PQR file with spaces between the fields and no chain letter, atoms N, CA, C, O and H, PARSE charges and radii, in Angstrom:
ATOM       1  N    UNK     1     -30.683   29.789  -25.601 -0.4000 1.5000
ATOM       2  CA   UNK     1     -29.842   30.859  -25.202 -0.0000 2.0000
ATOM       3  C    UNK     1     -29.473   31.561  -26.323  0.5500 1.7000
ATOM       4  O    UNK     1     -29.146   31.023  -27.381 -0.5500 1.4000
ATOM       5  N    UNK     2     -29.525   33.010  -26.083 -0.4000 1.5000
ATOM       6  CA   UNK     2     -28.872   33.940  -27.081 -0.0000 2.0000
ATOM       7  C    UNK     2     -27.621   34.175  -26.710  0.5500 1.7000
ATOM       8  O    UNK     2     -27.335   34.283  -25.518 -0.5500 1.4000
ATOM       9  H    UNK     2     -29.791   33.447  -25.224  0.4000 1.0000
ATOM      10  N    UNK     3     -26.702   34.286  -27.693 -0.4000 1.5000
ATOM      11  CA   UNK     3     -25.101   34.381  -27.849 -0.0000 2.0000
ATOM      12  C    UNK     3     -24.993   35.980  -27.749  0.5500 1.7000
ATOM      13  O    UNK     3     -25.719   36.656  -28.477 -0.5500 1.4000
ATOM      14  H    UNK     3     -26.933   34.199  -28.662  0.4000 1.0000
ATOM      15  N    UNK     4     -24.060   36.623  -26.820 -0.4000 1.5000
ATOM      16  CA   UNK     4     -23.723   37.948  -26.620 -0.0000 2.0000
ATOM      17  C    UNK     4     -22.695   38.250  -27.870  0.5500 1.7000
ATOM      18  O    UNK     4     -22.382   39.415  -28.117 -0.5500 1.4000
ATOM      19  H    UNK     4     -23.470   36.074  -26.228  0.4000 1.0000
ATOM      20  N    UNK     5     -22.228   37.247  -28.583 -0.4000 1.5000
ATOM      21  CA   UNK     5     -20.932   37.595  -29.560 -0.0000 2.0000
ATOM      22  C    UNK     5     -21.461   38.731  -30.466  0.5500 1.7000
ATOM      23  O    UNK     5     -20.669   39.620  -30.778 -0.5500 1.4000
ATOM      24  H    UNK     5     -22.482   36.301  -28.383  0.4000 1.0000
ATOM      25  N    UNK     6     -22.525   38.766  -30.841 -0.4000 1.5000
ATOM      26  CA   UNK     6     -22.889   39.784  -31.864 -0.0000 2.0000
ATOM      27  C    UNK     6     -22.893   41.196  -31.159  0.5500 1.7000
ATOM      28  O    UNK     6     -22.539   42.161  -31.836 -0.5500 1.4000
ATOM      29  H    UNK     6     -23.168   38.043  -30.588  0.4000 1.0000
ATOM      30  N    UNK     7     -23.263   41.380  -29.866 -0.4000 1.5000
ATOM      31  CA   UNK     7     -23.199   42.744  -29.329 -0.0000 2.0000
ATOM      32  C    UNK     7     -21.583   42.880  -29.120  0.5500 1.7000
ATOM      33  O    UNK     7     -21.088   43.997  -29.266 -0.5500 1.4000
ATOM      34  H    UNK     7     -23.551   40.596  -29.316  0.4000 1.0000
ATOM      35  N    UNK     8     -20.863   41.919  -28.827 -0.4000 1.5000
ATOM      36  CA   UNK     8     -19.344   42.299  -28.534 -0.0000 2.0000
ATOM      37  C    UNK     8     -18.861   42.565  -29.898  0.5500 1.7000
ATOM      38  O    UNK     8     -18.094   43.528  -29.935 -0.5500 1.4000
ATOM      39  H    UNK     8     -21.266   41.011  -28.709  0.4000 1.0000
ATOM      40  N    UNK     9     -19.071   42.028  -30.969 -0.4000 1.5000
ATOM      41  CA   UNK     9     -18.678   42.556  -32.112 -0.0000 2.0000
ATOM      42  C    UNK     9     -19.212   44.109  -32.625  0.5500 1.7000
ATOM      43  O    UNK     9     -18.490   44.997  -33.080 -0.5500 1.4000
ATOM      44  H    UNK     9     -19.694   41.246  -30.939  0.4000 1.0000
ATOM      45  N    UNK    10     -20.348   44.150  -32.462 -0.4000 1.5000
ATOM      46  CA   UNK    10     -20.935   45.551  -32.386 -0.0000 2.0000
ATOM      47  C    UNK    10     -20.063   46.694  -31.742  0.5500 1.7000
ATOM      48  O    UNK    10     -19.681   47.756  -32.234 -0.5500 1.4000
ATOM      49  H    UNK    10     -20.935   43.429  -32.093  0.4000 1.0000
ATOM      50  N    UNK    11     -19.884   46.205  -30.611 -0.4000 1.5000
ATOM      51  CA   UNK    11     -19.157   47.198  -29.654 -0.0000 2.0000
ATOM      52  C    UNK    11     -17.793   47.352  -30.218  0.5500 1.7000
ATOM      53  O    UNK    11     -17.318   48.485  -30.292 -0.5500 1.4000
ATOM      54  H    UNK    11     -20.194   45.342  -30.211  0.4000 1.0000
ATOM      55  N    UNK    12     -17.127   46.332  -30.618 -0.4000 1.5000
ATOM      56  CA   UNK    12     -15.999   46.530  -31.215 -0.0000 2.0000
ATOM      57  C    UNK    12     -15.865   47.586  -32.356  0.5500 1.7000
ATOM      58  O    UNK    12     -15.027   48.483  -32.446 -0.5500 1.4000
ATOM      59  H    UNK    12     -17.514   45.412  -30.558  0.4000 1.0000
ATOM      60  N    UNK    13     -16.937   47.257  -33.250 -0.4000 1.5000
ATOM      61  CA   UNK    13     -17.364   48.116  -34.507 -0.0000 2.0000
ATOM      62  C    UNK    13     -17.454   49.572  -33.968  0.5500 1.7000
ATOM      63  O    UNK    13     -16.678   50.445  -34.355 -0.5500 1.4000
ATOM      64  H    UNK    13     -17.618   46.528  -33.177  0.4000 1.0000
ATOM      65  N    UNK    14     -18.188   49.735  -33.288 -0.4000 1.5000
ATOM      66  CA   UNK    14     -18.392   51.186  -32.930 -0.0000 2.0000
ATOM      67  C    UNK    14     -17.216   51.579  -32.308  0.5500 1.7000
ATOM      68  O    UNK    14     -16.627   52.460  -32.933 -0.5500 1.4000
ATOM      69  H    UNK    14     -18.818   49.025  -32.973  0.4000 1.0000
ATOM      70  N    UNK    15     -16.699   51.227  -31.316 -0.4000 1.5000
ATOM      71  CA   UNK    15     -15.261   51.639  -31.048 -0.0000 2.0000
ATOM      72  C    UNK    15     -14.015   51.848  -32.139  0.5500 1.7000
ATOM      73  O    UNK    15     -13.046   52.607  -32.102 -0.5500 1.4000
ATOM      74  H    UNK    15     -17.178   50.511  -30.809  0.4000 1.0000
ATOM      75  N    UNK    16     -14.368   51.030  -32.958 -0.4000 1.5000
ATOM      76  CA   UNK    16     -13.201   51.387  -34.235 -0.0000 2.0000
ATOM      77  C    UNK    16     -13.613   52.430  -35.085  0.5500 1.7000
ATOM      78  O    UNK    16     -12.816   53.189  -35.635 -0.5500 1.4000
ATOM      79  H    UNK    16     -15.155   50.413  -32.988  0.4000 1.0000
ATOM      80  N    UNK    17     -14.919   52.493  -35.217 -0.4000 1.5000
ATOM      81  CA   UNK    17     -15.333   53.700  -36.030 -0.0000 2.0000
ATOM      82  C    UNK    17     -15.061   55.129  -35.285  0.5500 1.7000
ATOM      83  O    UNK    17     -14.690   56.164  -35.838 -0.5500 1.4000
ATOM      84  H    UNK    17     -15.567   51.876  -34.770  0.4000 1.0000
ATOM      85  N    UNK    18     -15.339   54.932  -33.870 -0.4000 1.5000
ATOM      86  CA   UNK    18     -15.215   56.146  -33.074 -0.0000 2.0000
ATOM      87  C    UNK    18     -13.659   56.629  -33.221  0.5500 1.7000
ATOM      88  O    UNK    18     -13.302   57.795  -33.390 -0.5500 1.4000
ATOM      89  H    UNK    18     -15.640   54.091  -33.420  0.4000 1.0000
ATOM      90  N    UNK    19     -12.930   55.646  -33.134 -0.4000 1.5000
ATOM      91  CA   UNK    19     -11.192   56.033  -33.358 -0.0000 2.0000
ATOM      92  C    UNK    19     -11.009   56.597  -34.595  0.5500 1.7000
ATOM      93  O    UNK    19     -10.312   57.598  -34.762 -0.5500 1.4000
ATOM      94  H    UNK    19     -13.220   54.699  -32.997  0.4000 1.0000
ATOM      95  N    UNK    20     -11.599   56.009  -35.493 -0.4000 1.5000
ATOM      96  CA   UNK    20     -11.389   56.307  -37.069 -0.0000 2.0000
ATOM      97  C    UNK    20     -11.782   58.128  -37.108  0.5500 1.7000
ATOM      98  O    UNK    20     -11.059   58.988  -37.609 -0.5500 1.4000
ATOM      99  H    UNK    20     -12.165   55.195  -35.358  0.4000 1.0000
ATOM     100  N    UNK    21     -13.039   58.340  -36.467 -0.4000 1.5000
ATOM     101  CA   UNK    21     -13.658   59.575  -36.557 -0.0000 2.0000
ATOM     102  C    UNK    21     -12.678   60.730  -36.002  0.5500 1.7000
ATOM     103  O    UNK    21     -12.449   61.825  -36.516 -0.5500 1.4000
ATOM     104  H    UNK    21     -13.627   57.641  -36.060  0.4000 1.0000
ATOM     105  N    UNK    22     -12.069   60.080  -34.591 -0.4000 1.5000
ATOM     106  CA   UNK    22     -11.264   60.795  -34.019 -0.0000 2.0000
ATOM     107  C    UNK    22     -10.026   61.278  -34.611  0.5500 1.7000
ATOM     108  O    UNK    22      -9.578   62.401  -34.383 -0.5500 1.4000
ATOM     109  H    UNK    22     -12.255   59.190  -34.174  0.4000 1.0000
ATOM     110  N    UNK    23      -9.447   60.372  -35.417 -0.4000 1.5000
ATOM     111  CA   UNK    23      -8.207   60.318  -36.058 -0.0000 2.0000
ATOM     112  C    UNK    23      -8.516   61.380  -37.347  0.5500 1.7000
ATOM     113  O    UNK    23      -7.665   62.109  -37.856 -0.5500 1.4000
ATOM     114  H    UNK    23      -9.811   59.460  -35.602  0.4000 1.0000
ATOM     115  N    UNK    24      -9.861   61.295  -37.727 -0.4000 1.5000
ATOM     116  CA   UNK    24      -9.659   62.002  -39.146 -0.0000 2.0000
ATOM     117  C    UNK    24     -10.027   63.425  -38.671  0.5500 1.7000
ATOM     118  O    UNK    24      -9.639   64.355  -39.379 -0.5500 1.4000
ATOM     119  H    UNK    24     -10.552   60.703  -37.313  0.4000 1.0000
ATOM     120  N    UNK    25     -10.664   63.674  -37.662 -0.4000 1.5000
ATOM     121  CA   UNK    25     -10.954   65.062  -37.040 -0.0000 2.0000
ATOM     122  C    UNK    25      -9.631   65.532  -36.761  0.5500 1.7000
ATOM     123  O    UNK    25      -9.402   66.680  -37.142 -0.5500 1.4000
ATOM     124  H    UNK    25     -10.979   62.918  -37.087  0.4000 1.0000
ATOM     125  N    UNK    26      -8.522   64.794  -36.073 -0.4000 1.5000
ATOM     126  CA   UNK    26      -7.270   65.402  -35.895 -0.0000 2.0000
ATOM     127  C    UNK    26      -6.515   65.777  -36.943  0.5500 1.7000
ATOM     128  O    UNK    26      -5.728   66.722  -36.883 -0.5500 1.4000
ATOM     129  H    UNK    26      -8.708   63.861  -35.764  0.4000 1.0000
ATOM     130  N    UNK    27      -6.734   64.952  -38.133 -0.4000 1.5000
ATOM     131  CA   UNK    27      -5.955   65.195  -39.281 -0.0000 2.0000
ATOM     132  C    UNK    27      -6.765   66.459  -39.899  0.5500 1.7000
ATOM     133  O    UNK    27      -6.152   67.140  -40.720 -0.5500 1.4000
ATOM     134  H    UNK    27      -7.374   64.185  -38.181  0.4000 1.0000
ATOM     135  N    UNK    28      -7.880   66.765  -39.622 -0.4000 1.5000
ATOM     136  CA   UNK    28      -8.531   67.809  -40.370 -0.0000 2.0000
ATOM     137  C    UNK    28      -7.861   68.996  -39.583  0.5500 1.7000
ATOM     138  O    UNK    28      -7.290   69.880  -40.222 -0.5500 1.4000
ATOM     139  H    UNK    28      -8.378   66.211  -38.954  0.4000 1.0000
ATOM     140  N    UNK    29      -7.923   69.035  -38.131 -0.4000 1.5000
ATOM     141  CA   UNK    29      -7.429   70.315  -37.523 -0.0000 2.0000
ATOM     142  C    UNK    29      -5.958   70.674  -38.038  0.5500 1.7000
ATOM     143  O    UNK    29      -5.575   71.805  -38.336 -0.5500 1.4000
ATOM     144  H    UNK    29      -8.387   68.316  -37.613  0.4000 1.0000
ATOM     145  N    UNK    30      -5.218   69.512  -38.085 -0.4000 1.5000
ATOM     146  CA   UNK    30      -3.758   69.911  -38.501 -0.0000 2.0000
ATOM     147  C    UNK    30      -3.797   70.475  -39.946  0.5500 1.7000
ATOM     148  O    UNK    30      -3.155   71.504  -40.162 -0.5500 1.4000
ATOM     149  H    UNK    30      -5.529   68.593  -37.843  0.4000 1.0000
ATOM     150  N    UNK    31      -4.494   69.893  -40.956 -0.4000 1.5000
ATOM     151  CA   UNK    31      -4.627   70.561  -42.107 -0.0000 2.0000
ATOM     152  C    UNK    31      -5.021   72.027  -42.092  0.5500 1.7000
ATOM     153  O    UNK    31      -4.348   72.837  -42.731 -0.5500 1.4000
ATOM     154  H    UNK    31      -5.015   69.058  -40.781  0.4000 1.0000
ATOM     155  N    UNK    32      -6.192   72.441  -41.317 -0.4000 1.5000
ATOM     156  CA   UNK    32      -6.494   73.821  -40.988 -0.0000 2.0000
ATOM     157  C    UNK    32      -5.511   74.432  -40.773  0.5500 1.7000
ATOM     158  O    UNK    32      -5.225   75.368  -41.519 -0.5500 1.4000
ATOM     159  H    UNK    32      -6.738   71.783  -40.798  0.4000 1.0000
ATOM     160  N    UNK    33      -4.680   74.089  -39.673 -0.4000 1.5000
ATOM     161  CA   UNK    33      -3.739   74.971  -38.943 -0.0000 2.0000
ATOM     162  C    UNK    33      -2.609   75.026  -40.121  0.5500 1.7000
ATOM     163  O    UNK    33      -1.920   76.045  -40.172 -0.5500 1.4000
ATOM     164  H    UNK    33      -4.913   73.328  -39.067  0.4000 1.0000
ATOM     165  N    UNK    34      -2.404   74.089  -40.974 -0.4000 1.5000
ATOM     166  CA   UNK    34      -1.330   74.345  -41.960 -0.0000 2.0000
ATOM     167  C    UNK    34      -1.738   75.344  -42.980  0.5500 1.7000
ATOM     168  O    UNK    34      -0.963   76.153  -43.491 -0.5500 1.4000
ATOM     169  H    UNK    34      -2.963   73.261  -40.933  0.4000 1.0000
ATOM     170  N    UNK    35      -2.886   75.247  -43.218 -0.4000 1.5000
ATOM     171  CA   UNK    35      -3.750   76.314  -44.108 -0.0000 2.0000
ATOM     172  C    UNK    35      -3.493   77.784  -43.732  0.5500 1.7000
ATOM     173  O    UNK    35      -3.041   78.684  -44.440 -0.5500 1.4000
ATOM     174  H    UNK    35      -3.516   74.590  -42.803  0.4000 1.0000
ATOM     175  N    UNK    36      -3.986   77.816  -42.138 -0.4000 1.5000
ATOM     176  CA   UNK    36      -3.483   79.179  -41.604 -0.0000 2.0000
ATOM     177  C    UNK    36      -2.014   79.636  -41.861  0.5500 1.7000
ATOM     178  O    UNK    36      -1.690   80.680  -42.426 -0.5500 1.4000
ATOM     179  H    UNK    36      -4.354   77.085  -41.563  0.4000 1.0000
ATOM     180  N    UNK    37      -1.244   78.761  -41.395 -0.4000 1.5000
ATOM     181  CA   UNK    37       0.316   78.967  -41.567 -0.0000 2.0000
ATOM     182  C    UNK    37       0.598   79.529  -43.085  0.5500 1.7000
ATOM     183  O    UNK    37       1.110   80.598  -43.417 -0.5500 1.4000
ATOM     184  H    UNK    37      -1.507   77.913  -40.936  0.4000 1.0000
ATOM     185  N    UNK    38       0.188   78.651  -43.749 -0.4000 1.5000
ATOM     186  CA   UNK    38       0.658   78.998  -45.155 -0.0000 2.0000
ATOM     187  C    UNK    38       0.058   80.353  -45.523  0.5500 1.7000
ATOM     188  O    UNK    38       0.787   81.027  -46.250 -0.5500 1.4000
ATOM     189  H    UNK    38      -0.228   77.782  -43.479  0.4000 1.0000
ATOM     190  N    UNK    39      -1.129   80.910  -45.174 -0.4000 1.5000
ATOM     191  CA   UNK    39      -1.677   82.136  -45.597 -0.0000 2.0000
ATOM     192  C    UNK    39      -0.817   82.996  -45.051  0.5500 1.7000
ATOM     193  O    UNK    39      -0.352   83.888  -45.763 -0.5500 1.4000
ATOM     194  H    UNK    39      -1.721   80.362  -44.583  0.4000 1.0000
ATOM     195  N    UNK    40      -0.461   82.893  -43.747 -0.4000 1.5000
ATOM     196  CA   UNK    40       0.379   83.727  -43.032 -0.0000 2.0000
ATOM     197  C    UNK    40       1.581   84.310  -43.764  0.5500 1.7000
ATOM     198  O    UNK    40       1.894   85.477  -44.001 -0.5500 1.4000
ATOM     199  H    UNK    40      -0.838   82.169  -43.169  0.4000 1.0000
ATOM     200  N    UNK    41       2.289   82.884  -44.116 -0.4000 1.5000
ATOM     201  CA   UNK    41       3.552   83.080  -44.796 -0.0000 2.0000
ATOM     202  C    UNK    41       3.321   84.011  -46.162  0.5500 1.7000
ATOM     203  O    UNK    41       4.094   84.928  -46.440 -0.5500 1.4000
ATOM     204  H    UNK    41       2.034   81.936  -43.924  0.4000 1.0000
ATOM     205  N    UNK    42       2.424   83.742  -46.798 -0.4000 1.5000
ATOM     206  CA   UNK    42       1.926   84.065  -48.275 -0.0000 2.0000
ATOM     207  C    UNK    42       1.591   85.707  -47.706  0.5500 1.7000
ATOM     208  O    UNK    42       1.896   86.544  -48.556 -0.5500 1.4000
ATOM     209  H    UNK    42       1.796   82.998  -46.572  0.4000 1.0000
ATOM     210  N    UNK    43       1.208   86.097  -46.840 -0.4000 1.5000
ATOM     211  CA   UNK    43       0.934   87.543  -46.673 -0.0000 2.0000
ATOM     212  C    UNK    43       1.933   88.273  -46.247  0.5500 1.7000
ATOM     213  O    UNK    43       1.859   89.502  -46.207 -0.5500 1.4000
ATOM     214  H    UNK    43       0.960   85.417  -46.150  0.4000 1.0000
ATOM     215  N    UNK    44       3.240   87.437  -45.788 -0.4000 1.5000
ATOM     216  CA   UNK    44       4.426   88.208  -45.383 -0.0000 2.0000
ATOM     217  C    UNK    44       5.346   87.945  -46.575  0.5500 1.7000
ATOM     218  O    UNK    44       5.804   86.840  -46.865 -0.5500 1.4000
ATOM     219  H    UNK    44       3.300   86.439  -45.821  0.4000 1.0000
ATOM     220  N    UNK    45       5.557   89.048  -47.209 -0.4000 1.5000
ATOM     221  CA   UNK    45       6.259   88.982  -48.534 -0.0000 2.0000
ATOM     222  C    UNK    45       7.600   88.663  -48.268  0.5500 1.7000
ATOM     223  O    UNK    45       8.188   87.837  -48.966 -0.5500 1.4000
ATOM     224  H    UNK    45       5.185   89.946  -46.973  0.4000 1.0000
ATOM     225  N    UNK    46       8.174   89.269  -47.273 -0.4000 1.5000
ATOM     226  CA   UNK    46       9.799   89.163  -47.058 -0.0000 2.0000
ATOM     227  C    UNK    46      10.046   87.745  -46.657  0.5500 1.7000
ATOM     228  O    UNK    46      11.179   87.307  -46.854 -0.5500 1.4000
ATOM     229  H    UNK    46       7.696   89.940  -46.706  0.4000 1.0000
ATOM     230  N    UNK    47       9.323   87.121  -46.230 -0.4000 1.5000
ATOM     231  CA   UNK    47       9.389   85.642  -45.859 -0.0000 2.0000
ATOM     232  C    UNK    47       9.774   84.642  -46.994  0.5500 1.7000
ATOM     233  O    UNK    47      10.443   83.611  -46.933 -0.5500 1.4000
ATOM     234  H    UNK    47       8.402   87.477  -46.070  0.4000 1.0000
ATOM     235  N    UNK    48       9.130   85.274  -48.090 -0.4000 1.5000
ATOM     236  CA   UNK    48       9.615   84.318  -49.474 -0.0000 2.0000
ATOM     237  C    UNK    48      11.004   84.633  -49.821  0.5500 1.7000
ATOM     238  O    UNK    48      11.595   83.918  -50.630 -0.5500 1.4000
ATOM     239  H    UNK    48       8.587   86.111  -48.140  0.4000 1.0000
ATOM     240  N    UNK    49      11.588   85.666  -49.263 -0.4000 1.5000
ATOM     241  CA   UNK    49      13.227   85.994  -49.823 -0.0000 2.0000
ATOM     242  C    UNK    49      14.205   84.888  -48.863  0.5500 1.7000
ATOM     243  O    UNK    49      15.385   84.690  -49.152 -0.5500 1.4000
ATOM     244  H    UNK    49      11.108   86.247  -48.606  0.4000 1.0000
ATOM     245  N    UNK    50      13.607   84.295  -47.831 -0.4000 1.5000
ATOM     246  CA   UNK    50      14.459   83.312  -47.092 -0.0000 2.0000
ATOM     247  C    UNK    50      15.126   82.152  -47.759  0.5500 1.7000
ATOM     248  O    UNK    50      14.495   81.772  -48.744 -0.5500 1.4000
ATOM     249  H    UNK    50      12.648   84.456  -47.596  0.4000 1.0000
ATOM     250  N    UNK    51      16.266   81.448  -47.500 -0.4000 1.5000
ATOM     251  CA   UNK    51      16.557   80.442  -48.179 -0.0000 2.0000
ATOM     252  C    UNK    51      15.805   79.167  -47.970  0.5500 1.7000
ATOM     253  O    UNK    51      15.487   78.306  -48.790 -0.5500 1.4000
ATOM     254  H    UNK    51      16.779   81.756  -46.699  0.4000 1.0000
ATOM     255  N    UNK    52      15.558   79.259  -46.454 -0.4000 1.5000
ATOM     256  CA   UNK    52      14.404   78.091  -46.212 -0.0000 2.0000
ATOM     257  C    UNK    52      13.157   77.845  -47.118  0.5500 1.7000
ATOM     258  O    UNK    52      12.852   76.727  -47.534 -0.5500 1.4000
ATOM     259  H    UNK    52      15.817   79.958  -45.788  0.4000 1.0000
ATOM     260  N    UNK    53      12.492   78.943  -47.375 -0.4000 1.5000
ATOM     261  CA   UNK    53      11.205   78.952  -48.169 -0.0000 2.0000
ATOM     262  C    UNK    53      11.665   78.660  -49.367  0.5500 1.7000
ATOM     263  O    UNK    53      11.063   77.770  -49.968 -0.5500 1.4000
ATOM     264  H    UNK    53      12.740   79.850  -47.037  0.4000 1.0000
ATOM     265  N    UNK    54      12.627   79.194  -49.919 -0.4000 1.5000
ATOM     266  CA   UNK    54      13.267   78.815  -51.338 -0.0000 2.0000
ATOM     267  C    UNK    54      13.576   77.457  -51.520  0.5500 1.7000
ATOM     268  O    UNK    54      13.283   76.900  -52.578 -0.5500 1.4000
ATOM     269  H    UNK    54      13.117   79.917  -49.430  0.4000 1.0000
ATOM     270  N    UNK    55      14.210   76.789  -50.484 -0.4000 1.5000
ATOM     271  CA   UNK    55      14.279   75.275  -50.833 -0.0000 2.0000
ATOM     272  C    UNK    55      13.156   74.578  -50.818  0.5500 1.7000
ATOM     273  O    UNK    55      13.100   73.543  -51.482 -0.5500 1.4000
ATOM     274  H    UNK    55      14.449   77.242  -49.625  0.4000 1.0000
ATOM     275  N    UNK    56      11.924   75.061  -49.971 -0.4000 1.5000
ATOM     276  CA   UNK    56      10.799   74.376  -49.818 -0.0000 2.0000
ATOM     277  C    UNK    56       9.852   74.315  -51.187  0.5500 1.7000
ATOM     278  O    UNK    56       9.054   73.419  -51.461 -0.5500 1.4000
ATOM     279  H    UNK    56      11.969   75.901  -49.431  0.4000 1.0000
ATOM     280  N    UNK    57      10.183   75.641  -52.068 -0.4000 1.5000
ATOM     281  CA   UNK    57       9.512   75.695  -53.334 -0.0000 2.0000
ATOM     282  C    UNK    57      10.460   74.821  -54.034  0.5500 1.7000
ATOM     283  O    UNK    57       9.975   73.859  -54.629 -0.5500 1.4000
ATOM     284  H    UNK    57      10.832   76.370  -51.845  0.4000 1.0000
ATOM     285  N    UNK    58      11.638   74.981  -54.062 -0.4000 1.5000
ATOM     286  CA   UNK    58      12.541   73.981  -55.091 -0.0000 2.0000
ATOM     287  C    UNK    58      12.210   72.439  -54.828  0.5500 1.7000
ATOM     288  O    UNK    58      12.419   71.664  -55.761 -0.5500 1.4000
ATOM     289  H    UNK    58      12.032   75.763  -53.579  0.4000 1.0000
ATOM     290  N    UNK    59      11.766   71.997  -53.765 -0.4000 1.5000
ATOM     291  CA   UNK    59      11.791   70.672  -53.455 -0.0000 2.0000
ATOM     292  C    UNK    59      10.422   70.318  -53.594  0.5500 1.7000
ATOM     293  O    UNK    59      10.174   69.134  -53.367 -0.5500 1.4000
ATOM     294  H    UNK    59      11.595   72.626  -53.007  0.4000 1.0000
ATOM     295  N    UNK    60       9.535   71.003  -53.889 -0.4000 1.5000
ATOM     296  CA   UNK    60       8.007   70.617  -53.942 -0.0000 2.0000
ATOM     297  C    UNK    60       7.695   70.159  -55.294  0.5500 1.7000
ATOM     298  O    UNK    60       6.552   69.802  -55.576 -0.5500 1.4000
ATOM     299  H    UNK    60       9.736   71.966  -54.073  0.4000 1.0000
């Protein structure tokens, strides 16, 4: 009789990998959105005069 344990472990591994891929894709989307936001801020010279943005620069 052949055990199905190996198949069960493979299914868990595939599910784990799929979850990791989804997480990485979501992180990449968030990073690209941040890049777009930062480029918009960079293009608007007046935003750099705000105290909020000065505090970001000083705390980085």
